[in-house]
N, C-alpha and C positions, 0 to 999 in steps of 0.2 A: 550480534544483533544490536541494533540501535533503536532508540525510541524517541518519540516526540510527544510532549504533553500539550494538549489543546487547552484553550481558555477555560473549558469546563472541567479540567482536571482528568480527562480521559487519556490514557496512555495508548498511543498508536505504535505498534511494534513494526519496525522496518528491518528487512533482512537484506543486508548488502550482499552482492554477488561474491562468490569465491574467486580466487585468482585463476583457478582452472577453468571455471565457467567463462570468465572474462576473456581468457586467452583463446578459448575455443570460439567464442563469438567473434572476437577480433580476427582470428584466422579465416573464418568463413567470410567476413566482410572484405578482407584483403583479397581473397580468391575471387569474390564477386566483382570487386572493382578492377582487378587485373583482367578478368574475362571481358569486361566492358571495354577496357583499354585496348586489349588485343583486337576485339571486333572493330573498334573505331579506327585503329591503325590500319587494319586491312582495307577498310572502306576508303580511308584517306589515300593510301598507297595506290588503290585502283582508280580513284577518281581524279587524282592530281599527279599523273606520271611525268608531266612536263615541267614541274616546279623545280627551281634550282635548289641547291643545298641549303642556303640561308632561309628561303621561304619554307622549305620542308621542315627545317629545324624549328622555326617559329610555330608552325602548325602542330608539330608533335608536342611542343611545350604546352600549347593551349589545350591539347587533348589530355595530356598528363594532368594538368591542373584541374581540368574539368572532372576527370575520373577520381582523383585522389583528394580533392578539396571541395569543389562545387557540388558534386553528386552526393557525398556523405552529409554535407551541411544541409542541403535541400531535403534529403530524406529524413534526417533527424528533426528538422524544423517542422515539416508537414505532418510527421507521424508522432510528434511530441516525445521524442527520445527513443524511437524504435529504428531498427534496420533489419536486413535479412539475417545477419548473424545473431542479433539479439532476439528476433522472433524464434529462431531455431533453438536457442539456449534458454528461452524464457526470461530474458532480462529486459530492463528498460532504464534509460538514463533519466535521472531526476535531479532536481536541485537539492542542496544540502538540507533544506527544510521539508523535503518530500514533495514539493510541487513540480508541475510539468515545466520542462525547459522551454526557452524561447529562442528566437533567432540568434540573439547575442551569445547565449551559451553554446549553441551548436557551432557558430562561427569560430569562437575561441577554441573549442575542441578540435574543429577541422583544421585550422591553421597550425596549431601546435602539434596536432596529430600527424600532419605531413612531415614535420621535423622528427618527432620521436618514433614514428612507426616506419615510414618509408625511407627517410634520409639516413637513419641509423639502423635500418633493418630490424626495428623493434627492440633494440638493445636498451635505449633510454626508457621506453615505456615499461619494459620488464623490470629494470633496475628500480624505478620509482614505485611500481605497484607492489613489488615484493616487500618493501619496507613501509607499507601503508596499511593501516588497520582495515580500510574498506577497499583495498586493492585499487586505489585510484592511480591513474597515470598522470603525467604532468599536466595534460590538458584539463583533466578534472580538477586538479588542485587550483589552477588559475581561474577556471570558469565557475568553481563552486558547485560541482556536480559529482555524482557517483552512480554506479550501476546497482539497480535494485532488482531483487528476485521477484518475478511476478507469479511464478508457479510454486506456491507454497500450500502445504496441506492444511485445509480448513480445520480449525479446532471444533470439536463437538460442542453443541450448546450446553450451557450449564443449567441443569434442572435443580432449582432451589427446593429443598425438601425441609419441612418443619420438623425439628426433633420431637419425638413422641411426648416427652415430659412437658414441652412448652406449648403443645397444641391447645390445651384449655385456655391458657393465658392469652395467646396471640389471636385466637379466634374472636375474643371480645375486645382486643386492644384497638385504640384509635391510631391508625397509621396513615390516614389519608393526607396528612400534611407534609409527608416526606418529600422534599424537592427531588425532581428527576435527576439532577446532576449528582446529588448525594447518593441516590440509589444506584446510579451507574458506577460511581466509584466503588461502592461496596460490592456490587456484582463483579466488577473487574478484579477486586481483591480476592474474592472467593475463587475466581478462575485461576489466578496466578499464585495463590498462597503456597502451593506445594513447591514452587520454585524459589521461594524466599528463604533466607536464613532464619533460624528459630527466633533470634532476638528481634529482627525487623518484622517478622510475622506477628509476633505478640504485640509489639508497639503499634503497628498499623491497624491491627484488629481492634485494639483498645481505643485508638483515636477515632476510627470510623463508628464504633459502637457509641461512643460519647456524642458524636455528631448526630447520629440517628436518634439517640435517646431524647434529644431536645424536641423532637417532633412526634414522639410516641408516648402514649399514656394508656394505662398506668404502667409503672416500671415492672420489669420481669421478676419472677420469683428469685429469692435470695440464692446466691451461689451459681447463677447463670454465667457461663463464660462468654467472652466477647464474640468469639466465632459462632457459638451456638445462638447467641442473640441475633447476629447478622443473618444467619441462615433462617431463623424463624421469621424475622421481620420480612426479609425478601421473599421467602416462600409464600407467606400469607398475602403479601402485596401482589405477587404474580397470580395467585389463585383468585383474588378478588378482581383483578383486571380481566382475567379469562372469563369469570362469571359475568362481568359487565358486557364484555364482547358477545358472549353467548346470548344474553338477554336482549341486547340490541339487535342481533341477527334474527332472533325469533320475533321480535316486535316488528322489524321491517318485513319479515315474511308474512306475518298476519296482515299488515297494512297493504302489502301487495296483493294478497288474496282478496281482501275487502274491495280494493279498487278494481280488481278484475271482475267483480260481481255487479259493478254499477250498471244502471240501465243503458247508458250509451255504449257499453261494451257488447251488449247482446246482439245488436244489429250488424256488427262487423263480421 
């Protein structure tokens, strides 16, 4: 699994495709392109029976280039990294920074793909992908792209709960000045804390608790651990935000009911 850190310090987890998934998607694409090639060759053979061998050879070459280069490049460009095989296997081609690919990336992948997939019967693509951490083939290395898994199981939302012993303190604490970016980093830490090594977990919790403490008053009771502190502050912050949303919804409902009773509504 790879990750990208945004400007606000939020970690975006990106799951590269496995070698098996890429191989299956590629096989489906090759079969689709071969089927299109066969159909076009049948049409060409029936429509141009009087052509000489040289003209027929040139026409066949054009059809082959169309099916194995022009068609996949066009499909990937218009769909921003998708194809029939990738749709079936739940993959998408993206840039190394996680963004959508453009025509330049699709063209590089298509041109090199003709060499490593069709000219070498897939041997070069397999050899390169096997020794790459993201299962990149040669075209991906040159274009700066890789295959991303689109079908991933969504993680359950984290419900921040306030520890019982800290409820009296945090209910009276001033936490309204906490920046949204800092709150998101702390929330992300709580979500991913169980995956971290003990040393990194403690250090990150202490760092985030110190950052939030600059915007929270008064300080917590003595002996409060950093993770308990983060859970209490985030839990109370979420509760207050939900209360504000509920009050806003109730106020809007009362306002709507009052407007519905105005005199100009009775005659309608």
